[in-house]
C-alpha positions in Angstrom: 169.1 103.5 125.9 166.2 104.2 128.2 165.0 102.7 131.4 161.5 101.2 132.0 159.8 100.3 135.2 157.5 97.3 135.2 155.5 95.5 137.8 155.3 91.7 138.6 152.7 91.3 135.9 155.3 92.6 133.4 153.2 95.7 132.7 155.4 98.6 131.8 154.3 101.5 134.1 156.6 104.2 132.7 159.9 105.0 130.8 162.7 107.5 131.2 165.6 107.9 133.6 164.5 105.5 136.5 166.5 104.6 139.6 166.1 103.5 143.2 166.9 106.1 145.8 166.4 107.1 149.4 164.3 110.3 149.5 163.2 112.5 152.4 164.0 109.8 154.9 162.2 107.0 153.0 163.9 104.0 151.4 163.0 101.9 148.5 161.7 104.9 146.5 161.8 104.7 142.7 162.5 108.1 141.0 161.0 108.4 137.5 162.1 111.2 135.2 160.2 111.0 132.0 161.6 112.1 128.7 159.5 115.3 128.9 161.2 116.2 132.2 158.2 115.3 134.4 159.5 113.8 137.6 157.6 111.7 140.2 158.3 109.0 142.8 156.9 105.6 143.4 157.0 104.6 147.1 156.9 100.9 147.8 157.5 98.6 150.8 158.0 95.6 148.4 161.2 96.2 146.5 160.6 93.0 144.5 157.3 94.3 143.1 159.1 96.6 140.6 161.8 95.9 138.1 163.9 98.6 136.4 165.2 97.5 133.0 167.4 99.3 130.5 166.1 98.9 126.9 167.2 100.0 123.5 164.0 101.6 122.4 160.3 102.1 123.0 157.4 101.2 120.7 156.4 104.2 118.6 153.0 104.4 120.3 154.3 103.8 123.8 152.0 104.9 126.7 152.4 103.9 130.3 150.4 100.8 131.1 149.8 99.9 127.4 152.6 97.4 127.0 154.0 94.2 128.6 157.8 93.7 128.5 158.6 90.0 128.7 162.1 88.8 128.1 163.3 91.2 125.4 159.9 91.5 123.7 157.3 94.3 123.7 153.7 93.0 123.7 150.8 95.4 123.3 148.1 94.9 126.0 144.6 94.3 124.7 142.8 97.1 126.6 139.2 97.5 125.8 138.4 101.0 124.5 136.1 103.1 126.7 132.4 102.9 126.0 131.3 105.9 123.9 127.9 107.4 123.5 125.5 109.7 125.3 124.9 109.7 129.0 121.7 111.7 128.6 118.7 110.3 130.3 115.7 109.9 128.1 
């Protein structure tokens, strides 16, 4: 089991060990500890903007921001690939 944090648009922002804490005098802080050990905090005044959900697994190609989690279903976001090519002025 692993935790995910998603916003009100159901976009999964990250995964790992995630919980709400009070930290350095601030409340409504979300602590994210990724599977690789990287730790960071999300500060928010709107507690309802973020949902923390426990899931059974992540998609094999999971990257933060690349998936929606709606109900119990993973949906890959259709994110356009960056434009490639030369930036050289002719």
